[in-house]
PAVOVO-225331 format. One record per residue (C-alpha): residue in three letters; x, y, z. Coordinates in steps of 0.25 Angstrom, whole numbers, padded with zeros to 4 digits, always signed. Each point is the difference from the previous one (the first is absolute). Layout:
BEGIN
ALAXYZ ...
This chain:
BEGIN
MET-0022-0003-0134 SER+0001-0006+0014 PRO+0013-0002+0007 PRO+0006-0014-0002 TRP-0002-0004+0014 VAL-0015+0001-0001 GLY+0000-0010-0011 VAL+0009-0010+0007 ALA-0009+0001+0013 ARG-0013-0002-0008 ARG+0006-0012-0008 HIS+0004-0008+0013 LEU-0009+0005+0011 ALA-0014+0000-0004 SER-0009-0007+0010 GLY-0013-0007+0002 ARG-0009-0007-0009 ASN-0002+0012-0009 ARG+0015+0003+0000 THR-0001+0014+0006 ARG+0012+0008-0003 LEU+0007+0010+0009 SER-0002+0015-0003 ALA+0011+0008-0006 THR+0003+0007+0013 GLU+0001-0014+0007 CYS+0009-0005-0010 LEU+0010+0012+0001 SER-0001+0000+0015 LEU+0004-0015+0000 ALA+0011+0002-0009 ALA+0006+0011+0008 GLN-0001-0008+0013 VAL+0007-0012-0007 ARG+0011+0010-0004 ALA+0001+0005+0014 VAL+0002-0015+0005 ASP+0010-0002-0012 SER+0008+0013+0004 GLY+0001-0004+0014 LEU-0009+0011+0006 LYS-0009-0012+0006 PRO+0004-0014+0003 ALA-0014-0005-0005 LEU-0013+0003-0005 LEU-0013-0007+0003 TYR-0008-0002-0013 ASP-0014+0005+0004 SER-0006+0006-0013 ASN-0009-0011-0003 SER-0002-0015+0003 VAL+0009-0006-0011 GLY+0009-0012+0005 PRO+0015-0001+0001 ASP+0002-0006-0014 GLN-0006+0012-0007 VAL+0008+0010+0009 ARG+0012-0009-0004 SER-0003+0002-0015 TYR-0001+0015+0002 LEU+0013+0001+0006 CYS+0006-0009-0011 GLU-0004+0010-0010 LEU+0005+0012+0008 GLN+0014-0008+0001 GLU+0000-0003-0015 LEU-0002+0015-0003 GLY+0011+0004+0009 PHE-0009+0007+0010 VAL+0004-0007+0012 SER+0012-0009+0004 ARG+0000-0015+0003 GLN+0000+0002+0015 LEU-0015+0000+0001 HIS-0007-0012+0004 LEU-0013-0004+0006 LEU-0003-0005+0014 VAL-0014-0006+0002 ILE-0005+0000+0015 ASP-0014-0005+0003 HIS-0005+0004-0014 SER+0007+0014+0001 VAL+0010+0003-0011 LEU+0012+0009+0003 ILE+0010+0005-0011 VAL+0013+0000+0007 ASN+0014+0005-0002 LEU+0007-0012+0004 GLN+0014+0006+0003 LEU-0006+0012+0008 SER-0010-0009+0007 ILE+0011-0009+0005 ILE+0008+0012+0005 HIS-0012+0006+0006 LEU-0003-0012+0009 GLU+0014-0003+0003 GLU+0002+0014+0006 LEU-0013-0002+0008 LEU+0005-0012+0007 LEU+0014+0006+0002 HIS-0005+0014+0004 ARG-0014-0003+0007 MET-0004+0015+0001 SER+0001+0003-0015 VAL-0015-0004+0000 VAL-0009+0003+0012 VAL-0011-0010+0003 VAL-0012+0006+0007 ASP-0010-0009+0008 VAL-0014+0004-0003 GLY-0007-0012+0006 GLN-0014+0002+0005 GLN+0005-0004+0015 ARG+0008+0013+0000 THR-0005+0013+0005 HIS+0009+0007-0010 PRO+0010-0004-0011 ALA+0014-0003+0005 VAL+0014-0003-0006 VAL+0004-0015+0002 ASP+0012-0007-0004 LEU+0001-0011-0012 GLU+0003-0011+0010 SER-0013+0002+0008 THR-0009+0000-0012 GLY+0007-0012-0008 LEU+0002+0009-0011 ASP+0015-0003+0000 LYS-0003-0014-0003 ALA-0009+0004-0012 VAL+0011+0009-0005 GLN+0010-0011+0001 GLY-0009-0009-0007 MET-0003+0010-0011 LEU+0015+0002-0002 ALA+0002-0014-0002 ASN-0010-0001-0011 LEU+0005+0012-0007 ARG+0014-0006+0000 GLU-0006-0012-0006 LEU-0005+0009-0011 VAL+0014+0005-0003 GLN+0005-0014-0002 SER-0011-0002-0011 SER+0000+0014-0006 GLN+0009-0003-0012 SER-0012-0002-0009 ASP-0004+0010-0011 GLY-0013+0004+0007 PRO-0004+0004+0013 LEU-0002-0011+0010 VAL-0013-0003+0008 HIS+0002-0005+0014 THR-0012-0005+0008 LEU+0001-0001+0015 ASP-0008-0012+0005 ILE-0010+0007+0010 GLU+0000-0012+0009 LEU+0015+0001+0003 LEU-0002+0015+0004 GLY-0005-0005+0014 ASN-0003+0012+0009 TRP+0006+0011-0009 ASN-0007+0013+0000 LEU-0001+0003-0015 CYS-0005+0014+0002 SER+0013+0003+0008 LEU+0008-0008-0010 PHE-0005+0008-0012 GLY+0003+0013+0007 VAL+0014-0005+0001 LEU+0001-0005-0015 LEU-0006+0013-0005 GLY+0011+0008+0006 TYR-0007+0008+0011 PRO+0008+0005+0012 VAL-0012-0003+0009 THR-0009-0012-0001 TYR-0012-0004+0009 TRP-0002-0013+0007 PHE-0010-0008+0008 ASN-0001-0014+0005 PRO-0004-0008-0012 GLN-0007-0010+0009 ASN-0010+0010+0004 ASN-0008+0007-0010 ALA+0005+0013-0007 ALA-0008+0009+0009 ASN+0010+0011+0005 CYS+0001+0013+0009 LEU+0002+0010-0012 GLY-0015+0005+0001 MET+0000+0015+0002 VAL+0015+0000+0002 PRO+0007+0012-0008 LEU+0009-0005-0011 GLN+0010+0008-0007 VAL+0000-0004-0014 THR+0012+0001-0009 ARG-0001+0001-0015 VAL+0012-0001-0009 SER-0002+0004-0015 ALA+0008+0003-0012 LEU-0002+0004-0015 CYS+0003-0011-0010 LYS+0000+0008-0013 PRO+0004-0011-0009 ILE-0012-0008+0004 SER-0011+0008+0006 GLY+0004+0014-0004 SER-0004+0011+0010 ASN-0008-0010+0009 ARG+0007-0003+0013 CYS+0002-0014+0004 TYR-0002-0004+0014 LEU+0012-0009+0004 TYR-0003-0002+0015 THR-0012+0003+0010 PHE+0001-0004+0014 SER-0005+0004+0014 VAL+0006+0001+0014 PRO-0009+0002+0012 GLN+0003+0015+0004 GLY+0004-0004+0014 LEU+0011-0009-0005 GLU+0006+0011-0009 SER+0012+0002+0009 VAL+0004-0015+0002 THR-0002-0003-0015 ARG+0008+0012-0005 ALA+0014-0006-0001 ALA-0005-0011-0009 ARG-0009+0009-0008 ASP+0012+0010-0002 LEU+0009-0011-0004 TRP-0010-0005-0010 ALA-0002+0014-0006 GLN+0015+0002-0001 ARG+0002-0013-0008 LEU-0012+0003-0009 ARG+0006+0014-0003 ASP+0014-0006-0003 VAL-0006-0011-0009 PHE-0009+0011-0007 ASP+0012+0008-0003 GLN+0007-0011-0007 GLN-0011-0003-0010 SER-0006+0008-0012 THR-0014-0005-0002 PHE-0007+0007+0011 ALA+0002+0015+0004 GLU-0005+0010+0010 LEU-0002-0009+0013 SER-0010+0005+0009 VAL-0004-0004+0014 SER-0013+0005+0006 LEU-0006-0002+0014 GLU-0014-0001+0005 THR-0007-0004+0013 VAL-0013-0008-0001 CYS-0008-0006+0011 LEU-0010-0011-0004 PRO-0011-0007+0009 CYS+0004-0014-0005 VAL+0013-0005-0007 ALA-0001-0013-0007 LEU+0013-0009-0001 SER-0002-0011-0009 GLU+0006-0007-0012 GLU-0009+0008-0009 LEU+0003+0014-0006 SER-0007+0012+0006 GLU-0009+0008-0009 TRP+0006+0013+0007 PRO+0015+0002-0002 GLY+0002+0004+0014 VAL-0004-0011+0009 VAL+0010-0011+0002 ASN+0016+0000-0001 ILE+0000-0014-0005 PHE-0005+0001-0014 TRP+0002+0014-0005 ASN+0010+0000-0011 
């Protein structure tokens, strides 16, 4: 018999004209990722399993809440057709801290005009305004979150102005480093043939996926910026370990490092086929 989380996902998340269902592996991986957000191991999760809309993801979360699998802190944020499952309290704390302690997340400018990636501050990129605006939206959600099910909050894309959504998603998903480029130009960047140190964080989630490891985070840092990003990465890693030690769903936390060098790195609002290309959308 399939675990209950498989049936829940297949009931609510079939997509396309033929109602294509997620595989059992995809269902279990999604359940583990959602549990990681609920446990405070991640502030948010970008739903990217298939092309279903926010209403279907909401019905999926509703049943998980009814089963007691997740708490009522999880809500949905829809930004330019992308659906994020957010831990509301944790996301607000995360953004407030970023505005208070600017180097808790390092912003790396990878614009095409640069000869190599460079660390920049929030103000010069305008990312501070985007974070402030997002924080205001999340606080509005708090005022409305007394309902029985997860709320869906959709941001009007026309009001986002010159926000760089790639960078903002990196912040929302909890990375210690996020890439930035001028959104008024194209998304071309200077990361081609730049050695990138890829960090992957995984853990066992035996109640859901047995002996299969669940990847909690995967992000990269240009190798030449390891030293200037170390403080933010160390702080992030310590906090992750602290939260990990306070929960019981996941076990055997593991962090692995790998260096990759690619001829071309695509930064866009679409997911990469290869889970080692972009900071922004790795969950």
